[in-house]
C-alpha positions, 0 to 999 in steps of 0.5 A: 377836662370834665367827663365828656358824653359820647355825643361830645366825642363825636363832635370833637372827632368831626372837627379834628384834623389829621395831622401826620404827627399825632394819633386819633386819640379821640377816635380810639376813644369813640371805638371804646365807647361804642364797643368796637374793636381797635385793630392797632392793638391786635399783637400781630398788627402791632408787630407789623407796625414797629417793623415797618416804622422802625424801617422808615426811621432807620433808612430815613435817618441814614439815607438823608444824613449821608445825603446832607453829609456828601454835599457838605463834605464834596466841593464839586456837589456844592451847587444850587440844586444840590443845596436844595436837596440837601434842604430836603434831606434835613426836612425828611431827617426831622420828620424821622427823628422827631415825629415818627417814633412818637407817632408809633408809640402813640399809636401802640398805646392808644393814647397821648403820653408826651405831655403838653409841650409835645402835644403843640411841638410835634404837629407843628413840626410835622406841618413845618417840615412837609411844607418845607419839602413841597416848597423845595421840590417846587423851587427845584423844578422851577429853577430847572425850568428857568435854566433849560426851557429858557436858556437862562445863562445867568444861574441862581447864586448861592447867596440867593439859594441860601435866601430861598431856604431861609425864606422857604422855612419862615414861610412853611413856619407860618403856615403850620402855625395854626397846628400849634395855636389851635390845639388843645391837651385834654383829659377823656374820662371814659369810665370813672376808672379809665382815663386817657390823655388826648391831643386835639385841634381846637378852633375858636369858631365852628367846625368849618374852621377846621374843614377850611384849614384842611382843604387849604393845607391839601392845597398848599401841600399837595395840590398846588405843589404837584401842579406847579412841578408836573407843569415845569417837568412837562416843559422841560421834558418836551424841550429836551426831546426837541433840541436832541439832535444827532452829532453837535457839542451839546448832545452830551450836555442834553443827555446829562441834563435830561438823566438829571431831569428824570431823576428829580421827576422820579422824586416828584412821582415818589411824593405824589404817589406816597402822599396821594392816599392820606390826603385823599383820606383827610379830605374824605374825613372832612367831606364826610364825617361818617368816615369816623365811625369805620370799624378799621378807621385808625388802622387805615389812618396808620397804613396811609401814614406809612405809605406817605412816610416812605417818601422820606427815605426814597429820596437818597436811594433815588439820588444814589441810583440815578445821579453818577455824583451822588453815587460816587459820593456815597461809594466814597463816604462808605469806602475810604481809600477807593481806588483813584482809577474808578472814581476818577476814570472820567477826569482823574486830574481833577481829584484831590486828596482830603487828609483831615479825615480820621484813621487816616482814611484819604477820600477823593473829591469827585469830578465836576459833573456838568449836570450841576448836580 
């Protein structure tokens, strides 16, 4: 790209969509042209950012990998809801493994150093995985709404579950495709001696195209899923409260369902709270482009991004803390040969031994819990 003046930089800045996998290289260029200091280039700030991103990556990769492993390993966890939870873990794992390391490196360097292919791939991967996460959370809530509120005896089969998961990935791939199609790998000439690479969105029409896509993405990734999920869990909560009566054989079943619903509602709450600042910041940029002129614009973006990415490692913590089956599965995965009296105190006769593990490590299959998680 030929040398660009300050007006051109400002125009591209306004049109660019803030994606979770990219850093605002153009905003940095504008700051350099205006003589402003980029706070993310301060040594102290960079140390904090390295620590924060490294912690998220470590906890996210280990926690989500553990969720995927225990759902695969233990037969009693082979339920429809758990398959959706594993699908959610796969999406979060991809974010931690494919996006966050590159986001950190690009933030620290102040430019895009990963080439043209990654310029198209990384933002697309981020958009894809976020769409998968929100669709999966919505499907889990609707499935529980169907089974609890309407007392549907016919549960979703595992084959149908697999089809739903495949459809969620295909539809997410389509929804995220503009992030790869309308993108450009550019070279910015700050001075004759100073050249940096950038990865920006480039829409064929006016700047309104990028704004419309940003608003649509906010609705599809945050507004609509949050509305669906909140409504579903509100109905479930109301139903459980009305039908909990003392005595009777279904009290224990309702207690377990309520505990399970609390866990899933907590997952939704974490998603809503963690992503709200980031989405609100994006809308602020779309509505008022003067936000881009803030001195600490890139630092604020990075902080909101860190808060949003915390949702990628909190789900395994919630599963282990609020659900007995996952808690037992995690304990078994970490402690081979866990005493049978501890893991099987409720239904010890249902436990079987898995003799295929290495190092002669015996792992017990966890007892079936009526929570269906």
